[in-house]
C-alpha positions in Angstrom: -1.4 -4.1 12.5 -2.8 -5.2 9.1 -6.2 -4.2 7.7 -8.6 -6.9 6.6 -11.9 -5.7 5.2 -13.3 -9.2 5.0 -13.7 -9.3 8.8 -16.4 -6.5 8.6 -18.8 -9.1 7.2 -19.0 -10.9 10.6 -20.6 -9.7 13.8 -18.6 -12.0 16.0 -15.6 -14.3 16.1 -18.1 -17.2 16.3 -19.7 -16.1 13.0 -16.3 -15.8 11.4 -15.3 -19.3 12.5 -18.6 -20.8 11.2 -17.9 -19.2 7.8 -14.7 -21.4 7.6 -16.6 -24.7 8.0 -17.5 -26.1 4.6 -20.6 -28.0 3.5 -18.4 -31.1 3.2 -17.3 -30.7 6.8 -20.9 -30.7 8.0 -21.8 -33.7 5.8 -18.9 -36.0 6.6 -17.7 -35.0 10.0 -21.1 -34.4 11.6 -19.3 -32.8 14.5 -19.1 -29.0 14.7 -16.3 -29.1 17.3 -14.1 -31.2 15.1 -14.9 -29.1 12.0 -14.1 -25.9 13.9 -10.8 -27.4 15.0 -9.9 -28.2 11.4 -10.7 -24.6 10.4 -8.6 -23.2 13.3 -5.6 -25.2 12.0 -5.8 -23.4 8.7 -7.0 -26.3 6.4 -10.0 -24.3 5.1 -8.3 -21.1 4.0 -5.2 -19.9 2.3 -5.0 -16.9 4.5 -4.7 -16.0 8.2 -7.0 -17.7 10.7 -7.6 -15.3 13.5 -8.2 -16.3 17.1 -10.7 -14.3 19.0 -8.3 -11.6 20.3 -6.8 -11.2 16.8 -10.2 -11.0 15.2 -11.4 -8.2 17.5 -8.2 -6.2 17.3 -7.9 -6.5 13.5 -11.6 -5.7 13.0 -11.3 -2.6 15.2 -8.2 -1.5 13.3 -10.0 -1.9 10.0 -13.0 0.1 11.2 -10.7 2.9 12.4 -9.1 3.0 8.9 -12.6 3.5 7.4 -13.3 6.4 9.8 -9.9 7.7 10.9 -9.4 10.5 13.3 -7.1 12.9 11.5 -5.9 16.4 12.3 -6.2 18.1 8.9 -4.1 21.0 10.1 -1.1 18.6 10.3 -1.1 17.9 6.5 2.4 18.5 5.2 1.1 19.4 1.7 -0.4 22.6 3.2 3.1 23.9 3.6 3.7 23.8 -0.2 3.4 27.1 -1.9 5.4 26.4 -5.1 4.3 25.6 -8.7 5.9 22.2 -9.2 3.0 20.1 -10.6 4.3 16.9 -9.1 4.4 18.3 -5.6 1.0 19.9 -6.1 -0.4 16.5 -7.0 1.2 14.8 -4.0 -0.2 17.6 -1.7 -3.7 17.0 -3.3 -3.4 13.2 -2.6 -2.0 13.5 1.0 -5.4 13.5 2.8 -6.7 10.5 0.8 -3.6 8.5 1.5 -3.6 9.3 5.2 -7.2 8.2 5.5 -6.5 5.2 3.3 -9.2 6.0 0.8 -6.4 6.1 -1.7 -3.3 3.9 -1.9 -1.0 5.9 -4.2 2.2 4.4 -5.5 4.8 6.9 -6.6 7.2 5.9 -9.4 10.3 8.2 -9.2 13.1 8.3 -11.8 16.0 10.6 -11.0 19.6 11.3 -12.2 22.2 11.0 -9.4 25.3 13.1 -9.1 27.3 10.8 -11.5 24.7 11.1 -14.2 23.3 7.6 -13.8 19.7 6.9 -13.1 18.0 5.7 -9.8 14.4 4.8 -9.6 11.9 3.4 -7.1 8.3 2.7 -6.4 7.1 4.4 -3.1 4.1 3.5 -1.0 3.0 7.1 -0.4 0.5 6.2 2.3 3.0 4.1 4.2 5.7 6.7 3.8 3.5 9.5 5.1 2.5 7.4 8.2 6.2 6.5 8.9 7.2 10.1 8.6 4.5 11.2 11.0 5.7 8.6 13.5 9.3 9.9 12.9 10.5 6.3 12.4 14.2 5.8 11.7 14.9 6.0 8.0 11.5 7.6 7.2 11.1 10.6 4.8 10.7 14.1 6.1 7.7 15.2 4.1 7.7 18.6 5.7 11.1 19.3 4.3 10.1 17.9 0.9 7.0 20.1 0.6 8.9 23.1 2.0 11.5 22.7 -0.7 14.4 22.0 1.8 14.9 18.5 0.5 14.0 16.7 -2.8 12.1 13.4 -2.9 14.7 10.7 -3.8 14.6 6.9 -4.2 15.5 4.7 -1.3 16.6 1.1 -1.0 13.8 0.7 1.6 11.1 1.6 -1.0 8.7 -1.0 -2.5 11.1 -1.4 -5.3 14.5 0.3 -5.9 16.7 0.1 -9.0 20.2 1.5 -9.5 20.4 1.5 -13.3 24.3 1.7 -13.3 25.1 -1.0 -10.8 22.1 -3.1 -11.9 21.1 -3.3 -8.2 17.5 -4.2 -7.4 15.8 -4.2 -4.1 12.2 -5.2 -3.2 10.4 -4.5 0.1 6.9 -5.2 1.2 5.1 -2.3 3.0 2.2 -2.1 5.4 -0.1 -1.7 2.4 1.5 -3.7 -0.4 3.2 -7.0 -1.1 5.7 -6.9 -4.0 5.4 -9.7 -6.6 8.1 -9.5 -9.3 6.9 -11.0 -12.6 9.7 -11.0 -15.2 9.6 -7.6 -16.8 6.5 -6.6 -14.8 6.0 -5.7 -11.2 2.8 -6.6 -9.3 1.8 -4.9 -6.1 -0.8 -6.8 -4.1 -2.9 -4.5 -1.8 -3.1 -6.2 1.6 -6.5 -4.6 2.4 -8.6 -5.8 -0.4 -6.1 -8.3 -2.0 -6.3 -6.9 -5.5 -3.2 -6.4 -7.7 -1.6 -3.4 -9.5 0.6 -4.8 -12.3 3.1 -2.5 -14.1 5.2 -3.2 -17.1 8.7 -2.0 -16.1 10.0 -2.2 -19.7 7.7 0.6 -20.8 7.1 2.9 -17.9 6.5 6.0 -19.9 3.6 4.6 -22.0 2.6 1.8 -19.7 -1.1 0.9 -19.3 -2.2 -0.5 -16.0 -5.3 -2.0 -14.4 -8.7 -0.3 -15.0 -9.0 0.3 -11.3 -5.8 2.4 -11.3 -5.4 6.0 -12.5 -2.0 6.8 -13.9 -0.6 10.4 -14.1 2.9 11.4 -15.2 4.7 14.6 -14.2 8.1 16.3 -14.7 9.6 16.8 -11.3 12.2 19.4 -10.3 15.1 19.5 -12.8 14.2 16.9 -15.4 13.3 14.0 -13.1 10.2 12.0 -13.8 7.3 11.1 -11.4 4.4 8.8 -12.2 1.5 8.5 -9.8 -0.6 5.3 -9.7 -3.7 6.2 -7.8 -5.4 3.0 -6.5 -8.9 3.5 -5.0 -9.2 0.9 -2.2 -12.2 -1.3 -2.5 -14.4 -1.2 0.5 -16.7 -4.1 1.6 -20.3 -4.0 0.4 
């Protein structure tokens, strides 16, 4: 289920629906029932119009994300005892991503067995949650932090690029929508609808949005990891 912080502004579904009725509707239609029906059909918003059940369920899910119940003893990063700075940084960010206070995107550039490069952008929060649910194709973060398995790009990541085959894959996640923009990639956060835009031609020196903190690490044997830490905007 998606998160929509905008719904927290409304006490009830009725209040939410009234917010979709414009001043012009009231002036020219002079009929609240007709104006409400127009709003329900989606003519007054570019986004999703929730019915009452969807409104209550989505609002409850969003409130849960603001105050999640999390067993801190289950953090995979607690298993890490090594000195790799990239894995230490991921361990430090695990709690924030599980509680969705952070929405870290991992850029990973590795050399495969043939010597050619593979890279991907990974939604860390989504990957952790999928791993905890043991979904098919998810990453085993316990194995990664225990050193039994390296973190590697996957075609199912937000973005995947095989530099030898020139193969590109894009996939939306539960947190982000991918928007390719020429030599740039833009990731739209589904919770607060802001964008993270990255220049893919200049990853190593790339500057990003002011609301994103960028940190680069060497990972394992000469691979590169860049963390884009996005602080999710909460409703006022």
